[in-house]
MISE-434203 format. One record per residue (C-alpha): x, y, z. Coordinates in steps of 0.5 Angstrom, whole numbers, plus 500, padded with zeros to 3 digits. Example, Ala and Ser with C-alpha at 12.3 -4.5 7.8 and 13.67 -1.06 7.14 Angstrom:
REM MISE-434203
[[525; 491; 516]];
[[527; 498; 514]];
REM end
This chain:
REM MISE-434203
[[130; 159; 551]];
[[133; 153; 552]];
[[137; 148; 548]];
[[133; 142; 548]];
[[125; 141; 548]];
[[123; 141; 555]];
[[118; 137; 557]];
[[114; 142; 562]];
[[112; 147; 556]];
[[106; 142; 556]];
[[104; 146; 563]];
[[104; 153; 560]];
[[097; 154; 558]];
[[098; 161; 555]];
[[103; 158; 550]];
[[098; 152; 549]];
[[092; 156; 547]];
[[089; 156; 540]];
[[095; 151; 538]];
[[093; 144; 538]];
[[096; 140; 533]];
[[089; 139; 529]];
[[089; 147; 528]];
[[096; 147; 526]];
[[095; 141; 521]];
[[088; 145; 518]];
[[093; 151; 517]];
[[099; 147; 513]];
[[097; 143; 507]];
[[102; 139; 502]];
[[103; 143; 495]];
[[100; 136; 491]];
[[105; 137; 486]];
[[111; 133; 486]];
[[118; 135; 486]];
[[120; 133; 479]];
[[113; 136; 476]];
[[114; 143; 479]];
[[121; 144; 476]];
[[120; 141; 469]];
[[114; 145; 468]];
[[118; 152; 469]];
[[123; 149; 463]];
[[122; 152; 456]];
[[123; 148; 450]];
[[126; 152; 445]];
[[134; 153; 445]];
[[138; 159; 443]];
[[145; 162; 446]];
[[149; 162; 452]];
[[148; 166; 458]];
[[153; 164; 464]];
[[160; 164; 464]];
[[159; 157; 467]];
[[156; 153; 462]];
[[161; 154; 458]];
[[166; 150; 463]];
[[165; 142; 464]];
[[163; 139; 470]];
[[170; 135; 471]];
[[173; 143; 471]];
[[167; 145; 477]];
[[170; 138; 481]];
[[176; 141; 481]];
[[175; 147; 484]];
[[179; 149; 489]];
[[177; 149; 497]];
[[180; 151; 503]];
[[176; 149; 509]];
[[177; 142; 509]];
[[184; 142; 511]];
[[186; 150; 512]];
[[190; 149; 505]];
[[188; 150; 498]];
[[186; 143; 495]];
[[181; 140; 489]];
[[175; 139; 491]];
[[176; 132; 487]];
[[181; 130; 491]];
[[178; 132; 498]];
[[176; 127; 503]];
[[170; 129; 506]];
[[163; 131; 504]];
[[164; 138; 502]];
[[158; 142; 497]];
[[161; 148; 494]];
[[155; 154; 493]];
[[158; 158; 487]];
[[157; 165; 485]];
[[152; 163; 479]];
[[149; 158; 484]];
[[147; 164; 489]];
[[145; 169; 482]];
[[140; 162; 480]];
[[137; 161; 486]];
[[134; 167; 487]];
[[135; 167; 494]];
[[135; 175; 498]];
[[139; 171; 504]];
[[144; 167; 507]];
[[139; 162; 510]];
[[135; 161; 503]];
[[141; 160; 500]];
[[143; 154; 505]];
[[137; 150; 502]];
[[141; 149; 496]];
[[146; 143; 500]];
[[143; 137; 501]];
[[144; 134; 508]];
[[143; 141; 511]];
[[136; 142; 515]];
[[134; 149; 514]];
[[126; 152; 517]];
[[125; 159; 518]];
[[121; 161; 524]];
[[119; 167; 524]];
[[121; 173; 519]];
[[128; 174; 522]];
[[130; 167; 525]];
[[132; 161; 522]];
[[134; 154; 524]];
[[139; 151; 520]];
[[144; 144; 522]];
[[147; 139; 518]];
[[145; 132; 519]];
[[140; 133; 524]];
[[140; 136; 532]];
[[136; 142; 528]];
[[133; 147; 532]];
[[133; 155; 534]];
[[139; 154; 538]];
[[143; 149; 534]];
[[149; 148; 537]];
[[153; 143; 533]];
[[154; 148; 526]];
[[160; 152; 525]];
[[159; 158; 521]];
[[164; 163; 519]];
[[166; 169; 514]];
[[172; 169; 511]];
[[175; 164; 516]];
[[172; 169; 523]];
[[168; 165; 526]];
[[160; 168; 527]];
[[157; 163; 533]];
[[155; 166; 540]];
[[159; 163; 545]];
[[152; 165; 549]];
[[149; 158; 546]];
[[155; 155; 541]];
[[151; 157; 536]];
[[149; 163; 530]];
[[145; 168; 530]];
[[142; 168; 523]];
[[139; 175; 523]];
[[146; 178; 524]];
[[149; 175; 517]];
[[143; 173; 514]];
[[143; 180; 509]];
[[150; 180; 508]];
[[151; 182; 500]];
[[151; 176; 496]];
[[153; 180; 490]];
[[160; 179; 494]];
[[160; 172; 495]];
[[166; 168; 491]];
[[163; 162; 494]];
[[161; 158; 500]];
[[164; 152; 503]];
[[159; 147; 506]];
[[162; 141; 510]];
[[157; 136; 513]];
[[160; 132; 519]];
[[165; 134; 523]];
[[171; 139; 523]];
[[174; 139; 530]];
[[181; 136; 528]];
[[181; 143; 523]];
[[176; 148; 526]];
[[176; 145; 534]];
[[170; 144; 539]];
[[163; 146; 535]];
[[165; 144; 529]];
[[161; 137; 530]];
[[156; 136; 525]];
[[158; 141; 520]];
[[162; 148; 517]];
[[160; 153; 513]];
[[165; 158; 510]];
[[163; 164; 506]];
[[169; 166; 503]];
[[168; 173; 499]];
[[171; 176; 493]];
[[178; 179; 493]];
[[177; 187; 492]];
[[180; 187; 485]];
[[174; 182; 483]];
[[169; 188; 484]];
[[172; 194; 482]];
[[167; 199; 479]];
[[160; 201; 481]];
[[154; 197; 483]];
[[147; 198; 485]];
[[142; 194; 487]];
[[135; 195; 487]];
[[129; 190; 489]];
[[122; 190; 491]];
[[117; 185; 493]];
[[111; 183; 498]];
[[115; 180; 503]];
[[121; 184; 502]];
[[118; 190; 501]];
[[125; 195; 500]];
[[132; 193; 499]];
[[137; 196; 496]];
[[145; 196; 495]];
[[150; 201; 493]];
[[158; 199; 493]];
[[164; 202; 489]];
[[170; 199; 488]];
[[177; 201; 485]];
[[185; 202; 486]];
[[187; 206; 491]];
[[195; 205; 489]];
[[198; 200; 485]];
[[198; 193; 489]];
[[192; 196; 493]];
[[185; 195; 491]];
[[178; 196; 495]];
[[171; 196; 496]];
[[165; 200; 500]];
[[158; 198; 500]];
[[152; 200; 504]];
[[146; 196; 504]];
[[139; 197; 507]];
[[132; 192; 507]];
[[125; 192; 510]];
[[121; 186; 511]];
[[114; 186; 513]];
[[110; 181; 518]];
[[109; 174; 517]];
[[103; 170; 519]];
[[102; 167; 526]];
[[099; 160; 527]];
[[092; 163; 527]];
[[093; 166; 521]];
[[094; 173; 524]];
[[099; 179; 524]];
[[106; 176; 527]];
[[108; 182; 529]];
[[115; 180; 526]];
[[117; 185; 521]];
[[125; 187; 521]];
[[128; 192; 517]];
[[137; 193; 518]];
[[142; 198; 515]];
[[149; 195; 513]];
[[156; 199; 511]];
[[162; 195; 510]];
[[169; 195; 506]];
[[174; 190; 504]];
[[182; 192; 502]];
[[187; 188; 499]];
[[194; 189; 498]];
[[200; 186; 496]];
[[205; 189; 500]];
[[211; 186; 496]];
[[213; 179; 492]];
[[212; 175; 499]];
[[206; 178; 503]];
[[200; 180; 502]];
[[194; 183; 507]];
[[187; 183; 507]];
[[182; 188; 512]];
[[175; 188; 512]];
[[170; 190; 516]];
[[162; 192; 517]];
[[157; 195; 522]];
[[150; 193; 522]];
[[144; 197; 525]];
[[137; 194; 526]];
[[130; 193; 529]];
[[126; 186; 529]];
[[120; 184; 531]];
[[117; 178; 535]];
[[112; 175; 539]];
[[115; 173; 545]];
[[113; 169; 552]];
[[114; 173; 558]];
[[112; 171; 566]];
[[109; 176; 568]];
[[110; 175; 576]];
[[112; 169; 580]];
[[106; 167; 581]];
[[104; 167; 574]];
[[102; 159; 571]];
[[106; 160; 564]];
[[108; 165; 559]];
[[104; 171; 556]];
[[105; 172; 549]];
[[108; 179; 548]];
[[110; 183; 542]];
[[117; 185; 543]];
[[121; 189; 539]];
[[129; 188; 539]];
[[134; 193; 537]];
[[141; 189; 534]];
[[147; 193; 533]];
[[154; 189; 532]];
[[160; 191; 528]];
[[166; 187; 526]];
[[174; 187; 523]];
[[179; 182; 520]];
[[185; 183; 518]];
[[189; 177; 514]];
[[196; 177; 513]];
[[199; 171; 509]];
[[207; 171; 507]];
[[210; 166; 503]];
[[217; 163; 505]];
[[218; 159; 499]];
[[213; 155; 493]];
[[213; 150; 499]];
[[212; 154; 505]];
[[207; 159; 507]];
[[204; 162; 513]];
[[198; 167; 515]];
[[196; 170; 522]];
[[188; 172; 522]];
[[186; 177; 527]];
[[179; 179; 528]];
[[174; 183; 532]];
[[167; 183; 534]];
[[162; 187; 538]];
[[155; 185; 539]];
[[149; 189; 542]];
[[142; 186; 542]];
[[136; 190; 547]];
[[132; 184; 548]];
[[127; 186; 552]];
[[128; 180; 557]];
[[135; 178; 555]];
[[139; 184; 553]];
[[146; 183; 551]];
[[152; 185; 550]];
[[159; 182; 547]];
[[166; 183; 545]];
[[170; 177; 542]];
[[177; 178; 540]];
[[180; 172; 536]];
[[187; 170; 534]];
[[189; 164; 529]];
[[196; 163; 526]];
[[198; 157; 521]];
[[204; 154; 518]];
[[204; 150; 511]];
[[209; 146; 509]];
[[211; 141; 504]];
[[216; 136; 506]];
[[220; 132; 501]];
[[215; 130; 495]];
[[210; 126; 499]];
[[208; 130; 505]];
[[204; 136; 506]];
[[203; 138; 513]];
[[199; 144; 516]];
[[200; 146; 524]];
[[197; 152; 527]];
[[195; 156; 534]];
[[189; 159; 536]];
[[186; 164; 541]];
[[179; 167; 543]];
[[177; 172; 548]];
[[170; 173; 550]];
[[166; 177; 555]];
[[160; 179; 556]];
[[154; 182; 560]];
[[147; 179; 560]];
[[142; 183; 564]];
[[136; 178; 564]];
[[129; 179; 567]];
[[125; 175; 571]];
[[123; 170; 566]];
[[131; 169; 563]];
[[138; 171; 566]];
[[145; 168; 567]];
[[148; 167; 573]];
[[153; 170; 573]];
[[150; 176; 569]];
[[158; 178; 566]];
[[163; 173; 564]];
[[170; 172; 561]];
[[172; 166; 557]];
[[178; 164; 554]];
[[180; 158; 548]];
[[187; 156; 547]];
[[188; 151; 542]];
[[193; 148; 537]];
[[193; 143; 531]];
[[197; 139; 526]];
[[195; 136; 520]];
[[199; 131; 515]];
[[198; 129; 508]];
[[202; 123; 506]];
[[202; 121; 498]];
[[202; 114; 500]];
[[201; 113; 492]];
[[202; 120; 488]];
[[196; 122; 484]];
[[192; 116; 487]];
[[192; 114; 494]];
[[193; 119; 500]];
[[192; 118; 508]];
[[191; 125; 512]];
[[192; 125; 519]];
[[191; 130; 524]];
[[189; 132; 531]];
[[186; 139; 535]];
[[188; 140; 543]];
[[184; 145; 545]];
[[183; 148; 552]];
[[176; 152; 555]];
[[175; 155; 561]];
[[168; 150; 562]];
[[171; 143; 561]];
[[179; 144; 561]];
[[183; 141; 555]];
[[180; 137; 549]];
[[183; 133; 544]];
[[179; 132; 537]];
[[184; 127; 532]];
[[182; 124; 525]];
[[184; 119; 520]];
[[182; 120; 512]];
[[183; 116; 506]];
[[182; 118; 498]];
[[183; 114; 493]];
[[183; 116; 486]];
[[183; 110; 481]];
[[182; 115; 475]];
[[183; 122; 474]];
[[175; 123; 474]];
[[173; 119; 481]];
[[175; 118; 488]];
[[173; 114; 494]];
[[174; 116; 501]];
[[173; 114; 508]];
[[174; 118; 514]];
[[174; 116; 522]];
[[173; 123; 526]];
[[171; 125; 534]];
[[168; 132; 535]];
[[167; 135; 541]];
[[161; 141; 543]];
[[163; 145; 548]];
[[159; 147; 554]];
[[156; 154; 553]];
[[153; 160; 558]];
[[146; 157; 557]];
[[149; 150; 559]];
[[153; 152; 565]];
[[149; 159; 567]];
[[142; 159; 565]];
[[136; 161; 570]];
[[129; 160; 566]];
[[123; 161; 570]];
[[118; 157; 567]];
[[111; 158; 572]];
[[107; 157; 577]];
[[105; 150; 578]];
[[102; 151; 585]];
[[097; 156; 587]];
[[097; 163; 587]];
[[097; 163; 595]];
[[103; 157; 596]];
[[106; 158; 589]];
[[111; 152; 587]];
[[115; 155; 581]];
[[118; 151; 576]];
[[125; 153; 574]];
[[131; 151; 569]];
[[138; 151; 571]];
[[144; 151; 567]];
[[149; 146; 570]];
[[156; 148; 572]];
[[159; 142; 571]];
[[156; 140; 564]];
[[160; 137; 560]];
[[162; 136; 553]];
[[157; 133; 548]];
[[162; 128; 544]];
[[161; 125; 537]];
[[165; 119; 534]];
[[163; 119; 526]];
[[165; 114; 520]];
[[163; 117; 514]];
[[165; 114; 506]];
[[164; 117; 499]];
[[165; 117; 492]];
[[166; 122; 487]];
[[166; 121; 479]];
[[165; 126; 473]];
[[162; 122; 467]];
[[165; 125; 462]];
[[163; 133; 461]];
[[156; 132; 462]];
[[155; 129; 469]];
[[158; 129; 476]];
[[155; 125; 482]];
[[157; 126; 489]];
[[155; 121; 494]];
[[156; 121; 502]];
[[154; 116; 507]];
[[155; 116; 515]];
[[154; 113; 522]];
[[155; 118; 528]];
[[155; 115; 535]];
[[153; 121; 539]];
[[154; 121; 547]];
[[154; 125; 553]];
[[148; 129; 550]];
[[144; 134; 553]];
[[138; 132; 557]];
[[133; 136; 562]];
[[133; 133; 570]];
[[129; 134; 576]];
[[133; 137; 582]];
[[132; 137; 589]];
[[126; 143; 591]];
[[128; 149; 596]];
[[125; 155; 598]];
[[126; 162; 597]];
[[124; 168; 599]];
[[125; 173; 593]];
[[122; 175; 588]];
[[116; 175; 594]];
[[111; 172; 595]];
[[116; 167; 598]];
[[115; 160; 594]];
[[118; 153; 593]];
[[123; 152; 587]];
[[122; 146; 583]];
[[129; 146; 579]];
[[130; 142; 573]];
[[137; 141; 571]];
[[142; 140; 565]];
[[145; 134; 565]];
[[149; 129; 560]];
[[145; 123; 560]];
[[143; 121; 553]];
[[147; 117; 547]];
[[145; 115; 541]];
[[146; 115; 533]];
[[145; 118; 527]];
[[145; 115; 519]];
[[144; 117; 513]];
[[145; 118; 505]];
[[146; 125; 502]];
[[147; 125; 494]];
[[148; 131; 490]];
[[149; 131; 482]];
[[149; 136; 476]];
[[147; 134; 469]];
[[149; 138; 463]];
[[144; 136; 458]];
[[145; 142; 453]];
[[150; 148; 453]];
[[144; 152; 455]];
[[140; 147; 459]];
[[143; 144; 467]];
[[140; 140; 472]];
[[142; 140; 479]];
[[138; 134; 483]];
[[140; 132; 491]];
[[138; 128; 496]];
[[138; 126; 503]];
[[136; 120; 508]];
[[137; 121; 515]];
[[135; 116; 521]];
[[136; 118; 528]];
[[136; 114; 534]];
[[137; 117; 541]];
[[136; 113; 548]];
[[137; 116; 556]];
[[141; 113; 561]];
[[138; 109; 566]];
[[139; 115; 571]];
[[135; 120; 567]];
[[127; 122; 567]];
[[127; 126; 561]];
[[122; 123; 557]];
[[121; 129; 552]];
[[129; 130; 549]];
[[130; 124; 545]];
[[123; 124; 541]];
[[124; 131; 540]];
[[131; 130; 537]];
[[129; 124; 533]];
[[124; 128; 530]];
[[127; 135; 529]];
[[130; 134; 522]];
[[126; 130; 516]];
[[128; 123; 515]];
[[128; 125; 507]];
[[129; 131; 503]];
[[131; 133; 496]];
[[132; 138; 491]];
[[132; 139; 484]];
[[135; 146; 480]];
[[135; 147; 473]];
[[138; 153; 469]];
[[135; 154; 462]];
[[138; 160; 457]];
[[133; 162; 453]];
[[137; 167; 449]];
[[144; 171; 449]];
[[140; 176; 454]];
[[135; 172; 457]];
[[135; 166; 462]];
[[129; 162; 467]];
[[131; 159; 473]];
[[127; 153; 477]];
[[128; 150; 484]];
[[124; 145; 488]];
[[126; 143; 495]];
[[122; 138; 498]];
[[122; 137; 506]];
[[119; 131; 509]];
[[115; 132; 516]];
[[118; 133; 522]];
[[115; 129; 528]];
[[115; 130; 537]];
[[114; 138; 535]];
[[111; 144; 539]];
[[109; 145; 546]];
[[105; 138; 545]];
[[110; 132; 544]];
[[105; 129; 539]];
[[105; 136; 534]];
[[106; 133; 527]];
[[109; 139; 522]];
[[107; 136; 515]];
[[112; 135; 510]];
[[112; 140; 504]];
[[115; 142; 497]];
[[117; 149; 496]];
[[117; 152; 488]];
[[121; 158; 487]];
[[121; 161; 479]];
[[126; 166; 476]];
[[127; 170; 470]];
[[133; 174; 469]];
[[134; 179; 462]];
[[140; 182; 461]];
[[139; 187; 455]];
[[146; 191; 456]];
[[153; 188; 458]];
[[152; 192; 465]];
[[145; 191; 467]];
[[139; 187; 468]];
[[133; 186; 470]];
[[130; 179; 475]];
[[123; 177; 477]];
[[122; 172; 482]];
[[117; 168; 485]];
[[118; 164; 492]];
[[114; 159; 495]];
[[109; 158; 490]];
[[105; 153; 492]];
[[103; 155; 498]];
[[100; 161; 500]];
[[102; 161; 507]];
[[106; 155; 511]];
[[109; 153; 517]];
[[117; 151; 516]];
[[119; 150; 523]];
[[117; 150; 531]];
[[120; 154; 536]];
[[120; 150; 543]];
[[125; 154; 546]];
[[121; 159; 549]];
[[124; 165; 546]];
[[118; 167; 541]];
[[112; 164; 537]];
[[113; 161; 530]];
[[111; 164; 524]];
[[107; 162; 518]];
[[112; 163; 511]];
[[108; 166; 505]];
[[108; 166; 499]];
[[112; 171; 496]];
[[115; 175; 489]];
[[120; 181; 488]];
[[123; 185; 482]];
[[130; 187; 482]];
[[135; 191; 477]];
[[142; 191; 477]];
[[147; 196; 475]];
[[154; 196; 474]];
[[159; 201; 472]];
REM end
């Protein structure tokens, strides 16, 4: 339930029992197959007709996809001065992924670890954990992170219909100048298809050994001239995984989702989009509970959590001229989570206005204003609570960015700044400067310097977590973690450089390097003990308090490539390297958080995806992902999670234009293995099992 690794979990005997490092290592085994061999074994050797639309496009065309997440305006991918990776609808279909987190494995430099059946740890460029708080995630520009810990509850969006996604834009590196605080190490923007692209009916039915039953029904059409719509409902049921001892992990999950989208052309200058969804479900986990104030540590307990949330968003766009346009985005989210230890209800209201103006022949200017209002009620328990249990917070912000063509079609300079005010730390300034040089139409070099901030959250400032009795039952001494109302921003100064090129119509390469200088990071420090009478019996509290006493640096390299070997065979390799070094200030007594952060992301990871058209109606796909080992994890500082290779294979048959059948196997090299260890005191990790499913898709 905390935000970084806490040394005091070593003192929790119920958590430690049966989970020593040697036991974990005996469960986990490397696949024993190399990444390249695993993928190429899945490639047939006979060529026939073409299957996919994108196969007929050159890689140079794909490099010129329009993206919007870097500057809040459309610009070509090949001219973007940022480490951005675009996941297309075709990439999603070919991956065989059935959830948003699994789709994210495609991106080099993005760390994805599944913790249990409904929980993931996802981050960019390090700092990975269940409550990752330096990655901003959006759906159509609507922010989906929670102010509770400034991160994403992935179970809220993991089952979003992948069939309705147009593309996912993933920025590795800071995006604070445009998106504000918490866009520190990355931004993910999930962009959905317009309603006109999904006219007609869609039925999807799927069944397998883990995702046992899943189905979706969708229908779209034209309400009137200029107005299109779609509505859908989706359900899935996921069975339990294995706990660390190979027993039932009690983390099964079922969920029902429904939603809609309406796109209207109001006039020759105005358009309006309105979309929304509602979700209800129940998920299980092996959580940890402190039974009484005299208990020496946490006890494992099977928990069932009911979740219900809904959202609605509207975007109005007005075009004044070909050189000037505005947009106004308004969204409302309601989330309810009946966690037995920490039940939460939250409402969030967002306004975002922006104005894009082309000035003269060489300047492209964007400015905007934003406002966020969030209110919550968190009832808590003896184990964990928030003080106060209810709070209301506001964020005001404004930004401006100017792109100047120093040499038209060759050299571009972009400068911008975000000014933001929040109730925790006051005013924040996040500037950036980016330079892009295109010596030819097929290649581009870029450099960037950016400042980003991670604003405090409810956990940082208001958390109360009882850890256990470190004294005796007659004279208890309670170890307790507190948030710090004086907690400050976490700060990043990032230096980035990159290169993109298309080598003819067959090979494209995207390379990015970075050096990140962090300051004011979170540590856990001892406070002054005091006596407390309630809850009985009277006891001495030994407090641990969040402070900003860690600093350090991270540097790395990310490479993504696309290779079109023939019209029927494509390869997409990727690789990422990262090194993180953390240090604490002389006043700090925290010896655990630094090593945990350094070891929570793999030093090396790699991907290799391939697609092959067997015929006009039959296609095969294979994806292999290598993830290096994680160190200094778990309740003991010496726990190591071995690296692993994941292999996914898929076969799709499309006998008719409107119907297709798929067989997909996932994580085929292991019967089960551990991907990530939760050390936040919220739940026990599960082992991810080999899985497979069959799927039929019918469009009418």
